[in-house]
C-alpha positions in Angstrom: -7.9 -57.8 25.8 -10.4 -55.0 24.9 -10.2 -53.0 21.7 -7.8 -50.1 22.1 -9.2 -46.6 21.8 -7.3 -44.7 19.1 -6.7 -42.1 21.8 -4.4 -44.7 23.5 -2.5 -45.7 20.4 0.5 -43.9 21.7 0.3 -45.3 25.3 1.5 -48.9 24.7 3.9 -48.7 27.6 1.3 -47.4 30.0 -1.2 -50.1 28.9 1.5 -52.7 29.5 2.1 -51.5 33.1 -1.6 -51.6 33.9 -1.9 -55.1 32.3 0.8 -56.3 34.7 -1.0 -54.6 37.6 -4.2 -56.5 36.7 -2.3 -59.7 36.6 -1.0 -59.1 40.1 -4.5 -58.2 41.2 -5.7 -61.7 40.0 -2.8 -63.2 42.0 -3.9 -61.3 45.2 -1.6 -58.3 45.0 -2.8 -54.7 45.6 -1.5 -51.4 44.2 -2.4 -47.8 43.9 -1.7 -45.9 40.6 -2.1 -42.3 39.7 -2.5 -41.8 36.0 -1.5 -38.2 35.1 -0.3 -35.9 32.4 -1.6 -32.7 30.7 -5.3 -32.6 30.1 -6.3 -34.6 27.0 -3.5 -37.1 27.2 -5.9 -40.0 27.5 -6.1 -40.5 31.3 -9.9 -41.1 31.3 -9.7 -43.4 28.3 -6.9 -45.4 29.9 -9.0 -45.9 33.1 -12.0 -47.0 31.0 -9.8 -49.4 29.1 -8.4 -50.9 32.4 -12.0 -51.3 33.7 -13.0 -53.2 30.6 -9.9 -55.4 30.8 -10.6 -56.2 34.5 -14.2 -57.2 33.8 -12.9 -59.4 30.9 -10.8 -61.2 33.5 -13.7 -61.7 35.8 -12.6 -59.1 38.2 -14.9 -56.5 39.9 -14.6 -53.0 38.4 -16.1 -50.0 40.1 -15.7 -46.7 38.2 -16.8 -43.1 38.8 -15.8 -39.5 37.9 -15.5 -36.8 40.6 -17.2 -33.6 39.6 -17.1 -30.0 40.7 -20.8 -29.8 41.7 -20.6 -32.9 43.8 -17.3 -31.8 45.5 -19.2 -30.3 48.5 -21.6 -33.3 49.0 -20.3 -35.8 51.6 -19.5 -39.2 50.2 -20.8 -38.3 46.7 -17.9 -40.0 45.0 -18.3 -43.1 47.2 -21.9 -43.4 46.3 -21.1 -43.0 42.6 -18.6 -45.9 42.8 -21.2 -48.1 44.5 -23.8 -47.2 41.9 -21.4 -48.4 39.1 -21.9 -52.0 40.2 -23.8 -54.1 37.7 -27.4 -54.8 38.9 -26.6 -53.4 42.4 -29.2 -51.5 44.5 -28.4 -47.9 45.1 -26.8 -47.4 48.6 -28.9 -45.8 51.3 -27.8 -42.4 52.5 -25.0 -42.7 55.0 -24.2 -46.3 54.0 -21.7 -45.3 51.3 -18.4 -46.0 53.1 -19.4 -49.2 54.8 -21.2 -50.5 51.7 -18.1 -49.8 49.5 -15.8 -51.5 52.0 -18.1 -54.5 52.0 -18.1 -54.6 48.2 -14.3 -54.5 48.1 -14.0 -57.4 50.6 -16.2 -59.5 48.3 -13.6 -60.2 45.6 -10.6 -58.6 43.9 -11.6 -55.2 42.7 -10.4 -52.5 40.3 -11.4 -49.1 41.7 -11.1 -46.4 39.0 -11.6 -42.8 39.9 -11.5 -40.2 37.2 -10.6 -36.6 38.1 -9.7 -37.6 41.6 -8.6 -34.1 42.5 -12.3 -33.1 42.7 -13.3 -35.8 45.2 -15.4 -34.6 48.1 -13.3 -34.5 51.4 -15.0 -37.6 52.9 -14.4 -39.7 49.8 -10.8 -38.4 49.5 -10.1 -39.6 53.1 -11.6 -43.0 52.3 -9.4 -43.3 49.2 -6.4 -42.4 51.3 -7.3 -45.0 53.8 -7.6 -47.6 51.1 -4.1 -46.7 49.9 -2.6 -47.1 53.3 -4.5 -50.1 54.5 -2.6 -53.1 55.9 -1.6 -56.2 53.9 -3.9 -59.1 54.1 -7.0 -57.1 53.0 -8.9 -58.1 49.9 -6.8 -57.4 46.7 -7.4 -54.0 45.3 -6.1 -52.0 42.3 -6.9 -48.3 42.9 -6.6 -46.2 39.7 -6.9 -42.5 39.9 -6.7 -40.1 36.9 -5.8 -36.5 37.2 -3.5 -34.0 35.5 -0.3 -32.1 36.2 3.2 -33.0 37.3 3.3 -33.5 40.3 -0.3 -34.9 40.1 -3.1 -32.7 41.1 -4.8 -34.6 44.0 -6.8 -33.8 47.2 -4.5 -32.7 50.0 -5.0 -35.9 52.0 -3.9 -38.0 49.0 -1.2 -35.6 47.8 0.5 -35.8 51.3 0.8 -39.5 51.0 2.8 -39.5 47.7 4.9 -42.3 46.4 6.3 -43.1 49.8 3.0 -44.7 50.7 3.1 -47.0 47.7 1.4 -44.8 45.1 2.8 -45.3 41.6 2.7 -42.3 39.3 2.1 -43.1 35.6 2.7 -40.1 33.4 1.2 -40.4 29.9 3.4 -39.0 27.1 2.7 -36.5 24.4 1.9 -38.1 21.1 4.9 -38.1 18.6 4.9 -38.8 14.9 4.8 -42.6 15.4 1.8 -42.3 17.8 0.2 -39.9 15.3 0.6 -42.4 12.5 -1.0 -45.1 14.7 -3.9 -42.9 15.5 -4.4 -41.9 11.9 -4.4 -45.5 10.8 -7.0 -46.5 13.4 -9.3 -43.5 12.9 -9.1 -43.1 9.1 -9.0 -46.9 8.4 -5.9 -46.8 6.3 -2.8 -48.8 6.0 -0.6 -48.7 9.1 2.2 -47.1 7.1 0.8 -43.6 7.2 2.7 -40.9 5.3 5.5 -39.8 7.6 5.2 -36.1 6.6 1.5 -36.1 7.5 2.1 -37.8 10.8 4.8 -35.4 11.8 2.7 -32.4 10.8 -0.3 -33.7 12.6 1.6 -34.3 15.8 3.0 -30.8 15.6 -0.3 -29.2 14.8 -1.9 -30.8 17.9 0.9 -29.8 20.1 1.4 -33.4 21.1 -2.0 -33.6 22.7 -3.7 -36.9 21.9 -7.3 -35.6 22.5 -6.8 -32.7 20.1 -5.2 -35.0 17.5 -8.0 -37.5 18.0 -10.6 -34.8 17.4 -8.8 -33.4 14.3 -8.4 -36.8 12.8 -12.0 -37.7 13.2 -13.0 -34.4 11.6 -10.6 -35.2 8.7 -12.1 -38.7 8.3 -15.7 -37.3 8.4 -14.8 -35.2 5.4 -13.6 -38.2 3.5 -9.9 -37.2 3.5 -7.0 -39.6 3.9 -3.9 -39.0 6.0 -1.6 -38.0 3.2 0.8 -35.1 2.6 -1.6 -33.3 0.4 -4.0 -32.8 3.4 -1.4 -31.4 5.8 -2.9 -27.9 5.5 -6.3 -29.4 6.3 -5.2 -31.2 9.4 -3.5 -28.0 10.6 -6.8 -26.1 10.2 -8.7 -28.9 12.0 -6.2 -29.2 14.8 -6.5 -25.4 15.4 -10.3 -25.7 15.7 -9.9 -28.8 18.0 -7.5 -26.8 20.2 -10.0 -24.1 20.7 -12.6 -26.6 21.7 -10.1 -28.4 24.0 -9.3 -25.1 25.8 -13.0 -24.5 26.3 -13.5 -27.9 27.9 -10.6 -27.4 30.3 -11.8 -24.0 31.3 -15.0 -25.6 32.5 -13.0 -27.7 35.0 -11.4 -24.8 36.8 -12.3 -23.6 40.3 -13.4 -20.0 40.6 -10.1 -18.7 42.0 -8.2 -20.5 39.2 -10.5 -19.1 36.6 -10.1 -15.5 37.9 -6.3 -15.8 38.0 -6.2 -17.3 34.4 -8.4 -14.5 33.1 -6.1 -11.9 34.7 -3.1 -13.7 33.2 -4.8 -13.6 29.7 -5.7 -9.9 30.1 -2.1 -9.1 31.1 -0.7 -10.5 27.9 2.7 -11.1 29.5 3.2 -7.3 30.0 2.3 -6.8 33.7 4.8 -7.8 36.4 3.9 -9.9 39.4 2.7 -7.1 41.7 0.5 -5.6 39.0 -0.9 -9.0 38.1 -1.6 -9.7 41.7 -3.5 -6.4 41.9 -5.4 -7.3 38.8 -6.3 -10.8 39.9 -6.9 -10.1 43.5 -4.6 -12.9 44.7 -2.6 -13.2 47.9 1.1 -14.0 47.7 0.7 -17.0 50.0 -1.9 -18.6 47.7 0.0 -18.0 44.4 2.4 -21.1 44.4 -0.5 -23.5 44.7 -2.6 -21.4 42.2 0.1 -21.3 39.5 0.8 -25.0 40.0 -2.9 -25.8 39.6 -3.1 -23.8 36.4 0.1 -25.4 35.0 -1.4 -28.8 35.8 -4.3 -28.0 33.4 -1.9 -27.6 30.5 -3.4 -24.2 29.6 -0.3 -22.3 30.8 3.4 -23.1 30.5 5.6 -23.3 33.5 7.5 -20.1 34.3 8.6 -18.0 37.2 7.6 -15.6 38.6 4.7 -15.9 36.2 3.5 -18.8 34.0 3.1 -18.2 30.3 0.0 -18.4 28.1 -0.2 -19.3 24.4 -1.9 -16.7 22.1 -4.7 -19.1 21.1 -5.4 -20.0 24.7 -5.3 -16.3 25.7 -7.9 -15.5 23.0 -10.2 -18.4 24.0 -10.0 -17.5 27.7 -11.0 -13.9 27.1 -13.7 -14.9 24.6 -15.2 -17.1 27.3 -15.9 -14.0 29.5 -19.0 -11.8 29.3 -18.2 -8.8 27.0 -18.6 -6.2 29.8 -16.4 -8.1 32.2 -13.8 -8.6 29.6 -13.7 -4.9 28.6 -13.4 -3.9 32.3 -10.6 -6.4 33.0 -8.6 -5.4 30.0 -9.1 -1.7 30.7 -7.7 -2.2 34.2 -4.8 -4.1 32.8 -3.9 -1.3 30.4 -4.2 1.3 33.2 -1.9 -0.7 35.5 0.6 -1.0 32.6 0.5 2.7 31.9 1.0 3.5 35.5 4.0 1.2 35.5 5.6 3.2 32.6 4.9 0.6 29.9 5.0 2.1 26.4 5.1 1.0 22.7 4.1 -2.4 21.5 3.6 -3.8 25.0 1.0 -1.2 26.0 -0.6 -1.3 22.5 -1.1 -5.1 22.9 -3.2 -4.4 26.0 -5.1 -1.5 24.5 -6.4 -3.6 21.6 -8.7 -5.4 24.1 -9.9 -2.3 25.9 -12.9 0.1 25.2 -12.1 3.7 24.4 -10.8 5.7 27.3 -12.0 9.1 26.1 -8.4 10.4 26.2 -5.7 10.5 23.6 -2.7 9.6 25.8 -2.5 6.1 24.5 -2.4 7.1 20.8 1.4 7.4 20.6 1.8 3.8 21.8 -0.7 2.5 19.2 1.1 4.4 16.4 4.4 3.0 17.5 2.9 -0.5 17.4 1.5 0.2 14.0 4.9 1.1 12.6 6.5 -2.0 14.2 3.9 -4.3 12.8 4.4 -2.9 9.3 8.1 -3.5 9.6 7.5 -7.2 10.2 4.8 -7.4 7.5 1.9 -7.9 9.9 -0.6 -5.7 8.2 -3.7 -7.0 9.9 -2.2 -6.1 13.3 -1.0 -2.8 12.1 -4.5 -1.9 10.9 -6.0 -3.0 14.2 -3.6 -0.6 16.1 -4.7 2.4 14.0 -8.4 1.5 14.3 -8.0 1.4 18.1 -6.2 4.7 18.0 -9.1 6.3 16.0 -11.5 5.2 18.8 -10.0 7.9 21.0 -10.7 11.6 20.6 -8.4 13.4 18.1 -7.7 16.8 16.7 -9.4 16.8 13.2 -6.1 17.2 11.4 -4.5 14.4 13.4 -7.5 12.2 12.9 -7.3 12.7 9.1 -3.7 11.8 9.2 -4.4 8.6 11.0 -7.2 7.8 8.6 -4.8 8.2 5.7 -2.3 5.9 7.3 -4.9 3.4 8.0 -6.2 3.5 4.4 -2.7 2.8 3.2 -2.4 -0.2 5.5 -5.9 -1.5 4.7 -5.1 -1.4 1.0 -3.1 -4.5 1.5 -5.7 -6.5 3.5 -9.1 -4.8 2.9 -8.8 -2.7 -0.2 -12.5 -1.9 -0.5 -12.5 -0.6 3.1 -9.4 1.5 2.2 -11.2 3.0 -0.8 -14.3 3.8 1.3 -12.1 5.4 3.9 -10.4 7.6 1.3 -13.7 8.7 -0.1 -14.9 9.6 3.4 -11.8 11.8 4.0 -12.3 13.5 0.6 -15.9 14.4 1.6 -15.0 15.7 5.1 -15.5 19.5 5.2 -13.4 22.1 6.9 -10.6 24.5 5.7 -8.1 22.8 8.0 -8.5 19.5 6.1 -7.8 20.8 2.6 -4.4 19.1 2.5 -5.9 15.8 3.8 -8.6 15.9 1.1 -6.1 16.3 -1.7 -3.9 13.5 -0.3 -6.9 11.2 0.1 -7.9 11.7 -3.6 -4.2 11.5 -4.7 -3.6 8.2 -2.8 -6.8 6.6 -4.1 -6.1 7.6 -7.7 -2.5 6.4 -7.5 -3.8 3.0 -6.5 -6.3 3.0 -9.3 -9.5 3.7 -7.4 -10.8 6.2 -10.0 -14.4 5.3 -10.5 -15.5 5.4 -6.8 -13.5 8.6 -6.0 -15.1 10.5 -8.9 -18.1 11.7 -6.9 -16.1 12.3 -3.7 -13.6 14.4 -5.8 -16.5 16.4 -7.3 -18.0 17.0 -3.9 -14.7 18.2 -2.6 -14.3 20.5 -5.6 -17.6 22.2 -4.9 -16.3 23.5 -1.6 -12.6 23.8 -2.5 -10.7 27.1 -2.9 -7.3 28.3 -4.2 -4.5 25.6 -4.3 -6.8 22.8 -3.1 -9.2 23.5 -6.0 -6.4 23.7 -8.5 -4.8 20.4 -7.3 -8.1 18.6 -7.3 -8.8 19.7 -10.9 -5.3 18.4 -11.8 -6.0 15.1 -10.1 -9.3 14.7 -11.8 -7.8 15.1 -15.3 -4.9 12.9 -14.4 -7.3 10.1 -13.6 -9.9 10.8 -16.2 -7.5 10.5 -19.1 -5.6 7.7 -17.4 -7.8 4.7 -16.8 -11.5 5.0 -17.5 -13.2 4.8 -20.9 -15.3 7.8 -20.0 -16.5 9.7 -16.9 -19.5 8.5 -14.9 -22.5 10.3 -16.4 -23.6 11.2 -12.9 -20.4 13.0 -12.0 -20.7 16.8 -12.1 -18.8 18.7 -14.7 -15.2 19.6 -13.8 -13.4 22.6 -15.3 -10.6 21.8 -17.7 -6.9 22.5 -17.0 -5.9 26.1 -17.8 -3.5 26.6 -20.7 -1.1 28.2 -18.1 -1.1 25.9 -15.1 -1.4 27.5 -11.7 0.2 24.8 -9.6 3.0 22.2 -10.1 0.3 19.5 -10.0 -1.5 21.1 -13.0 1.9 21.5 -14.7 2.6 17.8 -14.4 -0.8 16.7 -15.7 -0.7 19.3 -18.5 2.8 18.0 -19.5 1.4 14.5 -19.7 -1.6 15.7 -21.8 0.8 17.3 -24.3 3.0 14.3 -24.4 0.0 12.0 -24.9 -1.2 14.1 -27.8 2.3 14.3 -29.3 2.4 18.2 -29.3 4.8 20.9 -28.1 7.9 19.0 -27.1 9.5 22.2 -25.6 6.3 23.0 -23.6 6.1 19.4 -22.4 9.7 19.5 -21.1 9.2 22.9 -19.4 6.0 21.9 -17.6 7.2 18.5 -16.6 10.4 19.9 -15.1 8.4 22.6 -13.3 6.2 20.0 -11.7 9.3 18.3 -10.2 11.5 21.2 -9.2 12.1 21.3 -5.5 10.8 22.6 -3.1 7.5 22.6 -5.1 8.0 19.0 -6.1 8.0 17.7 -2.5 4.5 19.1 -1.8 3.0 18.3 -5.2 0.5 15.4 -5.2 2.0 12.1 -6.2 0.0 11.2 -9.3 0.8 14.5 -11.2 4.5 14.0 -10.4 4.3 10.4 -11.9 2.6 11.9 -15.0 5.4 14.4 -15.3 8.0 11.7 -15.1 6.3 9.7 -17.9 6.1 12.9 -20.0 9.8 13.4 -19.6 10.9 10.0 -20.8 8.5 10.3 -23.8 10.4 13.5 -24.5 13.8 11.7 -24.3 14.8 13.3 -21.0 15.4 10.0 -19.4 17.8 11.3 -16.8 15.3 13.9 -15.4 12.6 11.2 -15.6 14.7 8.7 -13.6 15.6 11.4 -11.0 12.0 12.4 -10.6 10.9 8.7 -10.2 13.6 8.2 -7.6 12.4 11.1 -5.5 8.8 10.0 -6.0 9.7 6.5 -4.9 11.2 7.9 -1.7 8.0 9.8 -0.9 5.6 6.9 -1.5 7.8 4.7 0.6 7.8 7.3 3.4 4.0 7.4 3.3 3.9 3.5 3.3 1.8 3.5 0.2 2.7 -0.1 -1.0 0.3 0.1 -4.0 1.9 3.4 -4.9 5.4 1.9 -4.6 4.5 -0.9 -6.9 3.1 1.4 -9.5 6.0 3.8 -9.5 8.5 0.8 -9.6 6.6 -0.5 -12.7 7.0 2.8 -14.4 10.7 2.7 -13.5 10.9 -0.8 -15.0 9.4 0.5 -18.3 11.9 3.4 -18.3 14.8 1.0 -17.8 13.5 -1.3 -20.5 13.4 1.6 -23.0 17.0 2.5 -22.0 18.1 -1.1 -22.7 18.9 -1.8 -19.0 17.3 -5.2 -19.0 18.7 -6.3 -15.6 17.4 -3.1 -13.9 14.0 -3.6 -15.5 13.8 -7.1 -14.3 14.8 -6.0 -10.8 12.3 -3.2 -10.6 9.5 -5.6 -11.7 10.5 -8.0 -9.0 10.5 -5.2 -6.4 7.1 -4.1 -7.5 5.7 -7.6 -7.1 7.3 -7.9 -3.6 5.8 -4.5 -2.6 2.3 -5.6 -3.8 1.8 -9.1 -5.2 0.0 -8.9 -8.6 -3.2 -10.3 -7.1 -3.4 -7.2 -4.9 -3.3 -4.7 -7.7 -6.3 -2.6 -8.4 -8.1 -3.9 -11.5 -7.7 -0.5 -13.2 -3.9 -0.6 -13.0 -3.3 -4.4 -13.2 -3.1 -4.6 -17.0 -0.2 -2.1 -17.1 1.8 -4.1 -14.6 1.0 -7.3 -16.7 2.2 -5.5 -19.8 5.5 -4.4 -18.3 6.1 -7.8 -16.8 5.4 -9.4 -20.2 7.7 -7.1 -22.1 10.6 -7.4 -19.6 10.4 -11.2 -19.6 10.3 -11.3 -23.4 13.3 -9.0 -23.8 15.2 -11.0 -21.2 14.7 -14.2 -23.3 12.1 -15.8 -21.0 9.4 -16.4 -23.6 7.6 -19.0 -21.5 7.1 -16.5 -18.6 6.2 -13.8 -21.1 3.4 -16.0 -22.6 2.1 -16.8 -19.1 1.9 -13.1 -18.2 0.4 -12.1 -21.5 -2.5 -14.6 -21.2 -3.8 -12.9 -18.0 -7.5 -12.0 -18.5 -8.7 -8.5 -18.5 -9.9 -7.5 -15.0 -13.6 -6.6 -15.0 -14.3 -3.1 -16.4 -10.8 -2.5 -17.9 -11.4 -3.6 -21.5 -11.1 -0.5 -23.7 -8.9 1.4 -21.1 -5.4 2.7 -21.7 -3.8 0.0 -19.5 -5.6 -2.7 -21.4 -4.1 -1.3 -24.6 -0.7 -1.8 -23.0 -1.5 -5.4 -22.3 -2.8 -6.0 -25.8 0.4 -4.5 -27.2 2.5 -6.9 -25.0 0.4 -9.8 -26.2 1.2 -8.7 -29.8 4.9 -8.7 -29.0 4.7 -12.3 -27.7 2.7 -13.3 -30.9 5.5 -11.8 -33.1 8.1 -13.7 -31.1 6.1 -16.9 -31.6 5.8 -16.1 -35.3 2.0 -15.9 -35.1 1.9 -12.9 -37.4 -1.9 -12.8 -38.2 -2.6 -12.8 -34.4 0.0 -10.1 -33.8 -1.5 -7.9 -36.6 -4.9 -8.2 -35.1 -3.6 -7.3 -31.6 -1.6 -4.3 -32.9 -4.7 -2.9 -34.7 -6.9 -3.4 -31.6 -4.2 -1.5 -29.5 -4.4 1.3 -32.0 -8.2 1.4 -32.0 -8.2 1.8 -28.2 -5.5 4.5 -28.1 -7.0 6.5 -31.0 -10.5 6.4 -29.4 -8.8 7.9 -26.3 -6.8 10.4 -28.5 -3.5 8.9 -27.5 -1.7 9.6 -30.8 2.0 10.0 -29.8 3.9 7.0 -31.2 6.4 7.5 -28.3 3.8 6.1 -26.0 3.4 2.8 -27.8 4.8 2.4 -31.3 2.0 0.1 -32.5 1.9 1.5 -36.0 5.6 0.8 -36.8 5.4 -2.8 -35.3 2.2 -3.4 -37.2 4.0 -2.1 -40.3 6.8 -4.7 -39.8 4.2 -7.4 -39.3 2.3 -6.3 -42.4 5.6 -6.4 -44.4 6.3 -9.9 -43.3 2.7 -10.9 -44.3 3.3 -9.4 -47.8 1.0 -6.4 -47.2 3.5 -3.8 -48.5 1.0 -1.0 -49.1 -0.3 -1.3 -45.5 3.2 -1.4 -44.2 4.1 1.9 -46.0 0.9 3.5 -44.8 1.4 2.7 -41.2 5.1 3.5 -41.2 4.5 6.8 -43.0 1.8 7.8 -40.6 4.1 7.1 -37.6 6.9 9.0 -39.1 4.7 12.1 -39.6 3.5 11.9 -36.0 7.0 11.4 -34.7 8.3 14.5 -36.6 5.4 16.5 -35.3 6.4 15.4 -31.7 10.0 16.1 -32.3 11.8 13.8 -29.9 14.9 12.3 -31.5 14.3 8.8 -30.2 10.8 8.6 -31.5 11.9 10.1 -34.9 14.8 7.6 -35.2 12.6 4.6 -34.5 10.0 5.9 -37.0 12.6 6.5 -39.7 14.1 3.1 -39.2 10.7 1.4 -39.8 9.8 3.8 -42.7 13.0 2.7 -44.4 12.4 -1.0 -44.2 9.7 -1.3 -47.0 11.8 0.9 -49.4 14.1 -0.4 -52.2 17.9 -0.4 -52.7 18.4 2.7 -50.6 17.4 0.8 -47.5 20.9 0.3 -46.0 21.7 4.0 -46.2 18.3 5.0 -44.7 18.5 2.4 -41.9 22.1 3.5 -41.2 20.9 7.1 -40.8 18.2 6.0 -38.4 20.8 4.1 -36.4 22.9 7.2 -36.2 19.9 9.2 -34.9 19.1 6.6 -32.2 22.8 6.3 -31.2 22.6 9.8 -29.8 19.5 9.2 -27.7 19.0 7.4 -24.4 16.6 4.9 -26.1 19.1 2.1 -25.7 16.7 -0.8 -26.6 15.5 0.9 -29.8 19.1 1.6 -30.8 20.1 -2.0 -30.2 17.2 -3.4 -32.3 18.0 -0.8 -35.0 21.6 -2.1 -35.1 20.3 -5.7 -35.4 18.1 -4.6 -38.3 21.0 -2.9 -40.0 23.2 -6.0 -39.5 20.6 -8.3 -40.9 20.0 -5.9 -43.9 23.7 -5.7 -44.7 24.2 -9.4 -44.5 21.3 -10.0 -46.8 22.4 -7.4 -49.4 26.1 -8.2 -49.1 26.6 -4.5 -48.4 29.9 -3.8 -46.7 30.6 -1.0 -44.3 34.1 -0.3 -43.2 34.9 -2.2 -40.0 31.1 -2.7 -39.4 30.9 -0.6 -36.3 27.5 -2.1 -35.4 29.3 -5.4 -34.6 31.2 -3.8 -31.7 28.1 -2.0 -30.4 25.9 -5.2 -30.6 28.6 -7.3 -29.0 28.7 -4.9 -26.0 24.9 -5.1 -25.6 24.7 -8.9 -25.7 27.6 -9.2 -23.4 25.7 -7.3 -20.8 22.6 -9.4 -21.4 23.7 -12.8 -22.9 20.3 -14.5 -22.5 18.2 -11.7 -23.9 16.0 -12.0 -27.1 18.4 -9.5 -28.8 21.4 -11.7 -28.0 19.7 -14.7 -29.6 18.9 -12.6 -32.7 22.5 -11.4 -33.0 23.9 -14.9 -32.5 21.7 -16.1 -35.4 23.0 -13.3 -37.5 26.6 -14.2 -36.7 25.9 -17.8 -37.6 24.6 -16.6 -41.0 28.1 -15.2 -41.8 29.6 -18.7 -41.9 32.0 -20.5 -39.6 34.5 -18.4 -37.7 38.2 -19.0 -38.5 40.6 -20.3 -35.8 42.0 -17.8 -33.4 45.3 -16.3 -34.4 46.7 -16.6 -30.9 45.8 -19.9 -29.3 47.5 -19.0 -26.0 45.5 -15.8 -25.7 42.3 -17.6 -26.4 43.1 -20.2 -23.8 43.8 -17.5 -21.2 40.5 -15.8 -22.1 38.7 -19.0 -21.5 39.9 -19.0 -17.9 37.9 -15.8 -17.1 34.8 -16.1 -15.1 31.5 -15.2 -16.7 31.4 -11.9 -14.8 35.0 -11.1 -15.8 34.2 -12.0 -19.5 31.3 -9.6 -19.6 33.2 -6.8 -17.9 36.3 -7.3 -20.1 34.3 -7.3 -23.3 32.5 -4.0 -22.4 35.8 -2.4 -21.4 37.3 -3.6 -24.7 34.6 -1.7 -26.5 35.7 1.5 -24.9 32.9 1.8 -22.2 33.8 3.7 -19.1 33.7 2.0 -15.7 30.6 4.0 -14.7 28.7 2.9 -17.9 29.8 -0.8 -17.4 28.6 -0.7 -13.8 25.2 0.6 -15.0 24.9 -1.9 -17.7 25.7 -4.9 -15.4 23.8 -3.5 -12.4 26.9 -3.6 -10.2 29.0 -1.0 -8.3 31.9 0.8 -10.0 34.2 -0.7 -7.4 33.1 -4.2 -8.5 34.0 -3.3 -12.1 37.5 -2.1 -11.1 38.2 -5.3 -9.2 37.1 -7.5 -12.1 39.3 -5.6 -14.5 42.3 -5.9 -12.2 41.7 -9.7 -12.2 41.4 -9.7 -16.0 44.6 -7.8 -16.6 46.5 -10.2 -14.3 45.1 -13.4 -15.9 45.6 -12.2 -19.5 48.9 -10.5 -18.9 47.9 -7.2 -20.4 49.1 -3.9 -19.1 45.9 -1.9 -19.4 42.8 -0.9 -21.3 44.7 -0.3 -24.6 46.0 -3.9 -24.9 42.6 -5.2 -23.7 40.8 -3.2 -26.4 43.1 -4.6 -29.1 42.7 -8.2 -27.8 38.8 -7.9 -27.8 38.7 -6.4 -31.3 41.1 -9.0 -32.6 39.0 -11.8 -31.3 35.8 -10.3 -32.7 37.4 -9.7 -36.1 38.3 -13.3 -36.3 
């Protein structure tokens, strides 16, 4: 038997049936077999294999392929069959049928006709006659390949069917076992190919052996083996092979079939049958045969009243058309859909392939499709819809609005294009576009695009008046002091902010400047609140509002800061500014971290990463995100994740910027946790150098001096520790925020002598009355450690209860580990005084234990819900379950039980 083409590795049963037919031919039996299936299933390869097998048995084999150009030439196929004889003279014109019959009478013959459906009418009648000839004639095995089910054949043959003795042999799709056999044959590997690869390869090829054969050969040419690691590669190669396969099949279509298929592709499944009939120019009586012929090609999927078309096939069919014809056809399809009342995504799908119409009536449908695509996270399609909408004439204000929406969408897939678009909007003149220019600058700066927008902002300022001018000045200074080392020397000079701000935007930026410089706490609070007061806050640009929120939490007004961030977050989400959402969420995570709400901080960081993955952040803002991610992971006890975040390299151009100082500070925190104190000291000092160079002096921003002082103290550098802590205390008192002062007093007390416990206790008392929950918790830990080392006793040690509540809320945090080590230093705990109570306590779930402990420390349900990041109703249900399990009547008994266990 001849060698088997890998394309036929999945056709063992079909080869077996043809082998039996050849055996009967040798024994004098005749048969007619139609080999069919979707295009690419190996029909031609199977006929060639059968011809080779026949010749190996000493049988005569005549083979030919019917072609479209020869379909109108009488007896063309017959002549081609005769010409396939070995060392046979070419038949004379007109002698084809007689010469072929004479050749068939000479000896048993295999007659193999590829693409029999294209046979010229005269040859088709001859084949029909051979199928129906009387017994006693010379043995003949007639093989005809085609495609489709039922097989696509000339009418004279199709009418005969199986009733005349024609056997239909349908080739199967390739499954994972066939794919494994093909991979082993083509790649030259062990027959036991990786099952995962074989399954993925069969799926990627859609079960089509020709596509899979092509893809596997491309894989082998690249030196790859059929293993699971190369599944993504075989999928890519199969997609490319599918495109080529579609192109080959398209070349086999008749003109009427090609026209109908193109109309079907242009319709995108939107047009109904009458509209498609109008588009394709078909007649109802011709359609059944036409759709059957297209289904037989495998390019369309069976369906009524209309067949379906895969997206990849649709794209290839339209790409095969001349551009002008394609545009005209798609334009007619869109017009027909519009007349039929089609709207929304269906109409937009058609419009994407059409040239501009010169009218704006299609814009609403494209905007609707843009919004729908965003909801399903298909940003590329969403951007395509808006680009198509912008191709139509627009009112200048509406066009600017669409450009802003498109820039927000492009920021996720083509950020450089988004930045260029925002710059172009900022430079567009006209008094009607003042608001659009401000928004363009605001959106770009919020994302971090400060360098490129500098010139555009300056150009806009040169023409701006009134509120636009004031807001652009505010935006300039918000960006200039936020992220770049210095302004571009080529940027024109911009006036400074007035001492009395004229707009809420200027108030927000001025508040941030004061907070950054650590001056005028009362003025900072007044200006920041003014920037956020509704209704002014709703119309104020986003970046100044974010600056105002940050100023508020540096000033200890955490509640107002969180409310402002919540309102800001709603606005950036409404405007679909994913980069802005990520940045605002990161600021909210920092605020939650300062408050000691570690679960909230972790949740906001995760939401920021979902909104815009870290790889999509602008280089100017990425270090700040990295710093907050690092600090949150570290405080939540995940030191490994904190190390991974901290090691992220500086994006190009950001070293020396304020965000880079944040990342260095976070690296220093990780170094302290790893007990690498010299490294930490160097990082804290470098953080300070960057901030001082930029005149960021307020220790509320980053307390690098106090943490450097702690590190210096641990390294034995007592004089340096006193200098740094004293400097921070002086700056904190100048700023005046209680949280900043309490933290500075705590660290100033550490290097002192015997009066340390009293001074640290006073710092703890100051921090207890501030919203700086994390600073208060670490101050309590410092106090506990100090008292344990000095054997200093405080009545009832109130810090023990406070710390216990904090670590109950966050049992895996770094603070919890520190407190547990301190508790271990006090020696082994005595046995519980009430074994039964302890046994009942042990039956509580982890969530119930946390909730009961916090309630036992006197926290209200609202506070417990906030600390555990659950609803108040959940807290109530947990406490009801706790009361029932422990047999206590209420909060008083629970408090006594918790305190009793802690005291023992």
